[in-house]
ChimeraX commands (.cxc) that place a marker at each C-alpha (Angstrom):
marker #1 position -13.05,29.29,25.19 radius 0.5
marker #1 position -16.00,29.09,22.02 radius 0.5
marker #1 position -14.29,26.47,18.90 radius 0.5
marker #1 position -14.46,29.71,16.96 radius 0.5
marker #1 position -11.59,31.00,19.37 radius 0.5
marker #1 position -9.73,27.77,19.11 radius 0.5
marker #1 position -9.64,27.93,15.36 radius 0.5
marker #1 position -8.11,30.59,14.91 radius 0.5
marker #1 position -5.28,30.13,18.37 radius 0.5
marker #1 position -4.65,26.96,16.25 radius 0.5
marker #1 position -4.08,28.98,13.23 radius 0.5
marker #1 position -1.72,30.87,15.06 radius 0.5
marker #1 position 0.09,27.98,16.56 radius 0.5
marker #1 position 0.42,25.87,12.83 radius 0.5
marker #1 position 2.00,29.50,11.65 radius 0.5
marker #1 position 4.00,29.89,14.76 radius 0.5
marker #1 position 5.96,26.59,13.95 radius 0.5
marker #1 position 9.18,26.49,12.80 radius 0.5
marker #1 position 8.15,23.69,10.09 radius 0.5
marker #1 position 5.82,25.90,8.88 radius 0.5
marker #1 position 8.47,29.37,8.75 radius 0.5
marker #1 position 9.03,29.68,5.28 radius 0.5
marker #1 position 5.33,29.87,4.30 radius 0.5
marker #1 position 5.29,32.23,7.53 radius 0.5
marker #1 position 8.11,34.74,6.54 radius 0.5
marker #1 position 5.64,35.20,2.86 radius 0.5
marker #1 position 2.29,35.41,5.29 radius 0.5
marker #1 position 1.30,32.00,3.49 radius 0.5
marker #1 position -1.77,30.85,5.97 radius 0.5
marker #1 position -1.95,27.24,6.72 radius 0.5
marker #1 position -5.12,25.94,4.08 radius 0.5
marker #1 position -7.69,23.92,5.86 radius 0.5
marker #1 position -11.58,24.14,6.91 radius 0.5
marker #1 position -13.06,22.97,10.58 radius 0.5
marker #1 position -16.19,24.13,11.09 radius 0.5
marker #1 position -17.62,23.32,13.84 radius 0.5
marker #1 position -20.64,22.82,12.75 radius 0.5
marker #1 position -19.30,19.82,10.25 radius 0.5
marker #1 position -20.47,16.46,9.91 radius 0.5
marker #1 position -19.01,15.59,7.21 radius 0.5
marker #1 position -14.41,15.78,6.56 radius 0.5
marker #1 position -12.51,15.15,3.84 radius 0.5
marker #1 position -8.88,14.50,4.96 radius 0.5
marker #1 position -6.89,14.41,1.55 radius 0.5
marker #1 position -3.51,15.18,-0.02 radius 0.5
marker #1 position -2.31,18.29,0.15 radius 0.5
marker #1 position -3.35,22.00,-1.21 radius 0.5
marker #1 position -1.35,22.03,-4.16 radius 0.5
marker #1 position -0.03,25.88,-6.03 radius 0.5
marker #1 position -3.40,27.19,-7.40 radius 0.5
marker #1 position -5.18,26.49,-4.32 radius 0.5
marker #1 position -2.41,27.92,-1.85 radius 0.5
marker #1 position -2.54,30.64,-3.91 radius 0.5
marker #1 position -6.26,31.08,-4.14 radius 0.5
marker #1 position -7.48,29.83,-0.53 radius 0.5
marker #1 position -9.76,27.49,-2.38 radius 0.5
marker #1 position -8.92,23.84,-1.89 radius 0.5
marker #1 position -10.63,21.85,-4.61 radius 0.5
marker #1 position -11.02,24.42,-7.09 radius 0.5
marker #1 position -9.91,22.37,-9.90 radius 0.5
marker #1 position -11.25,19.74,-12.03 radius 0.5
marker #1 position -10.74,17.49,-8.85 radius 0.5
marker #1 position -12.76,19.11,-6.67 radius 0.5
marker #1 position -15.29,19.08,-9.54 radius 0.5
marker #1 position -15.25,15.22,-9.73 radius 0.5
marker #1 position -15.50,15.04,-5.93 radius 0.5
marker #1 position -17.85,16.76,-5.72 radius 0.5
marker #1 position -19.51,14.80,-8.25 radius 0.5
marker #1 position -19.33,11.66,-6.14 radius 0.5
marker #1 position -20.22,12.56,-2.94 radius 0.5
marker #1 position -23.68,14.01,-4.75 radius 0.5
marker #1 position -23.58,17.61,-3.70 radius 0.5
marker #1 position -23.00,21.41,-4.89 radius 0.5
marker #1 position -20.52,24.27,-3.72 radius 0.5
marker #1 position -22.37,25.80,-2.01 radius 0.5
marker #1 position -23.37,22.89,0.00 radius 0.5
marker #1 position -19.61,21.91,-0.23 radius 0.5
marker #1 position -18.35,25.59,0.24 radius 0.5
marker #1 position -21.13,27.29,2.27 radius 0.5
marker #1 position -23.15,25.29,4.26 radius 0.5
marker #1 position -20.66,24.44,7.31 radius 0.5
marker #1 position -21.19,21.10,6.44 radius 0.5
marker #1 position -18.05,19.48,5.09 radius 0.5
marker #1 position -14.97,20.54,6.71 radius 0.5
marker #1 position -11.18,19.88,4.77 radius 0.5
marker #1 position -8.09,19.26,6.27 radius 0.5
marker #1 position -5.20,17.79,4.46 radius 0.5
marker #1 position -2.85,15.31,5.27 radius 0.5
marker #1 position -0.81,18.98,5.06 radius 0.5
marker #1 position -1.24,22.41,5.44 radius 0.5
marker #1 position 0.43,23.26,3.30 radius 0.5
marker #1 position 1.55,23.08,-1.41 radius 0.5
marker #1 position 4.94,21.00,-0.33 radius 0.5
marker #1 position 6.38,21.88,-3.67 radius 0.5
marker #1 position 6.78,19.70,-7.01 radius 0.5
marker #1 position 9.18,16.60,-8.01 radius 0.5
marker #1 position 10.05,14.65,-11.24 radius 0.5
marker #1 position 6.68,13.70,-11.79 radius 0.5
marker #1 position 4.31,16.22,-10.04 radius 0.5
marker #1 position 3.52,17.45,-6.60 radius 0.5
marker #1 position 5.91,16.43,-3.78 radius 0.5
marker #1 position 4.24,13.59,-1.04 radius 0.5
marker #1 position 3.00,16.06,1.83 radius 0.5
marker #1 position 5.09,16.47,4.52 radius 0.5
marker #1 position 4.83,13.20,7.16 radius 0.5
marker #1 position 5.60,15.98,9.92 radius 0.5
marker #1 position 2.08,17.99,9.67 radius 0.5
marker #1 position -0.64,15.75,10.22 radius 0.5
marker #1 position 0.77,13.99,13.44 radius 0.5
marker #1 position 1.32,16.97,14.92 radius 0.5
marker #1 position -1.51,19.27,13.99 radius 0.5
marker #1 position -4.53,16.66,12.89 radius 0.5
marker #1 position -6.20,15.37,16.15 radius 0.5
marker #1 position -5.98,18.85,17.46 radius 0.5
marker #1 position -7.80,20.60,14.31 radius 0.5
marker #1 position -10.28,17.40,14.26 radius 0.5
marker #1 position -11.58,18.54,18.14 radius 0.5
marker #1 position -12.87,21.52,16.91 radius 0.5
marker #1 position -15.57,19.45,15.14 radius 0.5
marker #1 position -17.58,17.81,17.55 radius 0.5
marker #1 position -20.46,16.55,15.20 radius 0.5
marker #1 position -18.11,14.21,12.31 radius 0.5
marker #1 position -20.23,11.69,11.36 radius 0.5
marker #1 position -18.66,10.60,8.28 radius 0.5
marker #1 position -14.55,10.91,7.67 radius 0.5
marker #1 position -13.69,10.65,3.28 radius 0.5
marker #1 position -10.19,9.75,2.79 radius 0.5
marker #1 position -9.23,10.98,-0.27 radius 0.5
marker #1 position -5.88,9.04,-1.45 radius 0.5
marker #1 position -3.31,6.64,-0.13 radius 0.5
marker #1 position -1.25,9.08,2.71 radius 0.5
marker #1 position -4.87,9.41,4.75 radius 0.5
marker #1 position -5.61,6.39,3.66 radius 0.5
marker #1 position -2.57,4.96,4.92 radius 0.5
marker #1 position -2.85,7.57,8.06 radius 0.5
marker #1 position -5.70,6.40,9.97 radius 0.5
marker #1 position -6.14,3.53,8.64 radius 0.5
marker #1 position -3.16,1.90,9.67 radius 0.5
marker #1 position -2.22,-1.49,9.96 radius 0.5
marker #1 position -5.84,-2.23,8.95 radius 0.5
marker #1 position -5.51,-0.74,5.08 radius 0.5
marker #1 position -4.96,-3.39,2.25 radius 0.5
marker #1 position -2.12,-4.42,0.80 radius 0.5
marker #1 position -2.74,-1.24,-1.61 radius 0.5
marker #1 position -4.61,1.45,-2.42 radius 0.5
marker #1 position -7.43,-0.54,-4.82 radius 0.5
marker #1 position -8.32,-3.40,-2.20 radius 0.5
marker #1 position -8.64,-0.77,0.59 radius 0.5
marker #1 position -10.77,1.38,-1.66 radius 0.5
marker #1 position -12.55,-2.11,-3.29 radius 0.5
marker #1 position -13.35,-3.42,1.10 radius 0.5
marker #1 position -14.54,0.57,1.54 radius 0.5
marker #1 position -17.14,-1.65,3.96 radius 0.5
marker #1 position -14.59,-2.56,6.48 radius 0.5
marker #1 position -13.94,0.91,7.27 radius 0.5
marker #1 position -17.70,2.36,8.00 radius 0.5
marker #1 position -19.76,3.85,9.38 radius 0.5
marker #1 position -17.11,6.25,10.00 radius 0.5
marker #1 position -14.55,5.80,7.30 radius 0.5
marker #1 position -14.84,5.70,3.60 radius 0.5
marker #1 position -11.68,5.73,1.72 radius 0.5
marker #1 position -11.69,6.34,-2.33 radius 0.5
marker #1 position -9.27,6.96,-5.03 radius 0.5
marker #1 position -8.29,10.37,-5.49 radius 0.5
marker #1 position -10.84,12.36,-8.15 radius 0.5
marker #1 position -7.49,13.64,-10.66 radius 0.5
marker #1 position -8.26,13.61,-14.00 radius 0.5
marker #1 position -4.67,11.88,-14.05 radius 0.5
marker #1 position -6.35,8.95,-12.09 radius 0.5
marker #1 position -8.93,8.31,-15.62 radius 0.5
marker #1 position -7.35,4.82,-15.95 radius 0.5
marker #1 position -7.23,4.07,-12.91 radius 0.5
marker #1 position -11.03,4.85,-13.04 radius 0.5
marker #1 position -10.97,2.59,-16.32 radius 0.5
marker #1 position -9.44,-0.39,-14.95 radius 0.5
marker #1 position -11.39,-0.83,-12.07 radius 0.5
marker #1 position -15.35,0.34,-13.40 radius 0.5
marker #1 position -16.59,-1.05,-10.46 radius 0.5
marker #1 position -15.41,1.99,-8.19 radius 0.5
marker #1 position -18.25,4.27,-9.50 radius 0.5
marker #1 position -20.38,1.29,-10.68 radius 0.5
marker #1 position -20.11,0.29,-6.79 radius 0.5
marker #1 position -18.86,2.48,-4.71 radius 0.5
marker #1 position -19.24,5.78,-5.46 radius 0.5
marker #1 position -23.68,5.54,-5.19 radius 0.5
marker #1 position -22.86,4.26,-1.96 radius 0.5
marker #1 position -20.89,6.96,-1.49 radius 0.5
marker #1 position -23.94,9.67,-2.53 radius 0.5
marker #1 position -26.56,7.57,0.46 radius 0.5
marker #1 position -23.98,7.59,2.49 radius 0.5
marker #1 position -23.65,11.69,2.23 radius 0.5
marker #1 position -27.66,11.70,1.82 radius 0.5
marker #1 position -28.08,10.07,4.77 radius 0.5
marker #1 position -26.52,12.55,7.39 radius 0.5
marker #1 position -27.22,16.13,5.10 radius 0.5
marker #1 position -30.42,15.26,5.03 radius 0.5
marker #1 position -30.28,14.52,8.81 radius 0.5
marker link #1:1,2 radius 0.2
marker link #1:2,3 radius 0.2
marker link #1:3,4 radius 0.2
marker link #1:4,5 radius 0.2
marker link #1:5,6 radius 0.2
marker link #1:6,7 radius 0.2
marker link #1:7,8 radius 0.2
marker link #1:8,9 radius 0.2
marker link #1:9,10 radius 0.2
marker link #1:10,11 radius 0.2
marker link #1:11,12 radius 0.2
marker link #1:12,13 radius 0.2
marker link #1:13,14 radius 0.2
marker link #1:14,15 radius 0.2
marker link #1:15,16 radius 0.2
marker link #1:16,17 radius 0.2
marker link #1:17,18 radius 0.2
marker link #1:18,19 radius 0.2
marker link #1:19,20 radius 0.2
marker link #1:20,21 radius 0.2
marker link #1:21,22 radius 0.2
marker link #1:22,23 radius 0.2
marker link #1:23,24 radius 0.2
marker link #1:24,25 radius 0.2
marker link #1:25,26 radius 0.2
marker link #1:26,27 radius 0.2
marker link #1:27,28 radius 0.2
marker link #1:28,29 radius 0.2
marker link #1:29,30 radius 0.2
marker link #1:30,31 radius 0.2
marker link #1:31,32 radius 0.2
marker link #1:32,33 radius 0.2
marker link #1:33,34 radius 0.2
marker link #1:34,35 radius 0.2
marker link #1:35,36 radius 0.2
marker link #1:36,37 radius 0.2
marker link #1:37,38 radius 0.2
marker link #1:38,39 radius 0.2
marker link #1:39,40 radius 0.2
marker link #1:40,41 radius 0.2
marker link #1:41,42 radius 0.2
marker link #1:42,43 radius 0.2
marker link #1:43,44 radius 0.2
marker link #1:44,45 radius 0.2
marker link #1:45,46 radius 0.2
marker link #1:46,47 radius 0.2
marker link #1:47,48 radius 0.2
marker link #1:48,49 radius 0.2
marker link #1:49,50 radius 0.2
marker link #1:50,51 radius 0.2
marker link #1:51,52 radius 0.2
marker link #1:52,53 radius 0.2
marker link #1:53,54 radius 0.2
marker link #1:54,55 radius 0.2
marker link #1:55,56 radius 0.2
marker link #1:56,57 radius 0.2
marker link #1:57,58 radius 0.2
marker link #1:58,59 radius 0.2
marker link #1:59,60 radius 0.2
marker link #1:60,61 radius 0.2
marker link #1:61,62 radius 0.2
marker link #1:62,63 radius 0.2
marker link #1:63,64 radius 0.2
marker link #1:64,65 radius 0.2
marker link #1:65,66 radius 0.2
marker link #1:66,67 radius 0.2
marker link #1:67,68 radius 0.2
marker link #1:68,69 radius 0.2
marker link #1:69,70 radius 0.2
marker link #1:70,71 radius 0.2
marker link #1:71,72 radius 0.2
marker link #1:72,73 radius 0.2
marker link #1:73,74 radius 0.2
marker link #1:74,75 radius 0.2
marker link #1:75,76 radius 0.2
marker link #1:76,77 radius 0.2
marker link #1:77,78 radius 0.2
marker link #1:78,79 radius 0.2
marker link #1:79,80 radius 0.2
marker link #1:80,81 radius 0.2
marker link #1:81,82 radius 0.2
marker link #1:82,83 radius 0.2
marker link #1:83,84 radius 0.2
marker link #1:84,85 radius 0.2
marker link #1:85,86 radius 0.2
marker link #1:86,87 radius 0.2
marker link #1:87,88 radius 0.2
marker link #1:88,89 radius 0.2
marker link #1:89,90 radius 0.2
marker link #1:90,91 radius 0.2
marker link #1:91,92 radius 0.2
marker link #1:92,93 radius 0.2
marker link #1:93,94 radius 0.2
marker link #1:94,95 radius 0.2
marker link #1:95,96 radius 0.2
marker link #1:96,97 radius 0.2
marker link #1:97,98 radius 0.2
marker link #1:98,99 radius 0.2
marker link #1:99,100 radius 0.2
marker link #1:100,101 radius 0.2
marker link #1:101,102 radius 0.2
marker link #1:102,103 radius 0.2
marker link #1:103,104 radius 0.2
marker link #1:104,105 radius 0.2
marker link #1:105,106 radius 0.2
marker link #1:106,107 radius 0.2
marker link #1:107,108 radius 0.2
marker link #1:108,109 radius 0.2
marker link #1:109,110 radius 0.2
marker link #1:110,111 radius 0.2
marker link #1:111,112 radius 0.2
marker link #1:112,113 radius 0.2
marker link #1:113,114 radius 0.2
marker link #1:114,115 radius 0.2
marker link #1:115,116 radius 0.2
marker link #1:116,117 radius 0.2
marker link #1:117,118 radius 0.2
marker link #1:118,119 radius 0.2
marker link #1:119,120 radius 0.2
marker link #1:120,121 radius 0.2
marker link #1:121,122 radius 0.2
marker link #1:122,123 radius 0.2
marker link #1:123,124 radius 0.2
marker link #1:124,125 radius 0.2
marker link #1:125,126 radius 0.2
marker link #1:126,127 radius 0.2
marker link #1:127,128 radius 0.2
marker link #1:128,129 radius 0.2
marker link #1:129,130 radius 0.2
marker link #1:130,131 radius 0.2
marker link #1:131,132 radius 0.2
marker link #1:132,133 radius 0.2
marker link #1:133,134 radius 0.2
marker link #1:134,135 radius 0.2
marker link #1:135,136 radius 0.2
marker link #1:136,137 radius 0.2
marker link #1:137,138 radius 0.2
marker link #1:138,139 radius 0.2
marker link #1:139,140 radius 0.2
marker link #1:140,141 radius 0.2
marker link #1:141,142 radius 0.2
marker link #1:142,143 radius 0.2
marker link #1:143,144 radius 0.2
marker link #1:144,145 radius 0.2
marker link #1:145,146 radius 0.2
marker link #1:146,147 radius 0.2
marker link #1:147,148 radius 0.2
marker link #1:148,149 radius 0.2
marker link #1:149,150 radius 0.2
marker link #1:150,151 radius 0.2
marker link #1:151,152 radius 0.2
marker link #1:152,153 radius 0.2
marker link #1:153,154 radius 0.2
marker link #1:154,155 radius 0.2
marker link #1:155,156 radius 0.2
marker link #1:156,157 radius 0.2
marker link #1:157,158 radius 0.2
marker link #1:158,159 radius 0.2
marker link #1:159,160 radius 0.2
marker link #1:160,161 radius 0.2
marker link #1:161,162 radius 0.2
marker link #1:162,163 radius 0.2
marker link #1:163,164 radius 0.2
marker link #1:164,165 radius 0.2
marker link #1:165,166 radius 0.2
marker link #1:166,167 radius 0.2
marker link #1:167,168 radius 0.2
marker link #1:168,169 radius 0.2
marker link #1:169,170 radius 0.2
marker link #1:170,171 radius 0.2
marker link #1:171,172 radius 0.2
marker link #1:172,173 radius 0.2
marker link #1:173,174 radius 0.2
marker link #1:174,175 radius 0.2
marker link #1:175,176 radius 0.2
marker link #1:176,177 radius 0.2
marker link #1:177,178 radius 0.2
marker link #1:178,179 radius 0.2
marker link #1:179,180 radius 0.2
marker link #1:180,181 radius 0.2
marker link #1:181,182 radius 0.2
marker link #1:182,183 radius 0.2
marker link #1:183,184 radius 0.2
marker link #1:184,185 radius 0.2
marker link #1:185,186 radius 0.2
marker link #1:186,187 radius 0.2
marker link #1:187,188 radius 0.2
marker link #1:188,189 radius 0.2
marker link #1:189,190 radius 0.2
marker link #1:190,191 radius 0.2
marker link #1:191,192 radius 0.2
marker link #1:192,193 radius 0.2
marker link #1:193,194 radius 0.2
marker link #1:194,195 radius 0.2
marker link #1:195,196 radius 0.2
marker link #1:196,197 radius 0.2
view
């Protein structure tokens, strides 16, 4: 069975999961991208409500900033088949007191391994934010996100932890100028090395 067929079957399996019943009942499909040709994978938090409604992930200011940090344009991000996007939760988890709720904890353990098997050519996994870093780096992560991102080189060549590119993180970026000065240029180089092969 080819990978595209496996992808379709996996989407149906995810939609038939009782944990996702409320979304499936509303006709909402899981939002992720797993092209078999992908070389770079972005693991983020969860779709926002706009992304879920438009079916386009990172189609906002965060996405513009993420592509800027990676040194790529919209066409490469969305149309090249070289970039996969797999959030920690494939559905919008809802609104909390101070922004969106965190991704549901049971989603990644249940589905990520199966999704990643559809992308056999991944050379780099960009871990966007605390939830992705906690899950994938486990006990190797540092005491907080800032320390983990600061020590990004320890997780290469496969993993590259970064802060979320949300406009809400401007204070963090102002307090940590080393991120834009040192980390982002290295991310651009790594992305370019892989995509230019």
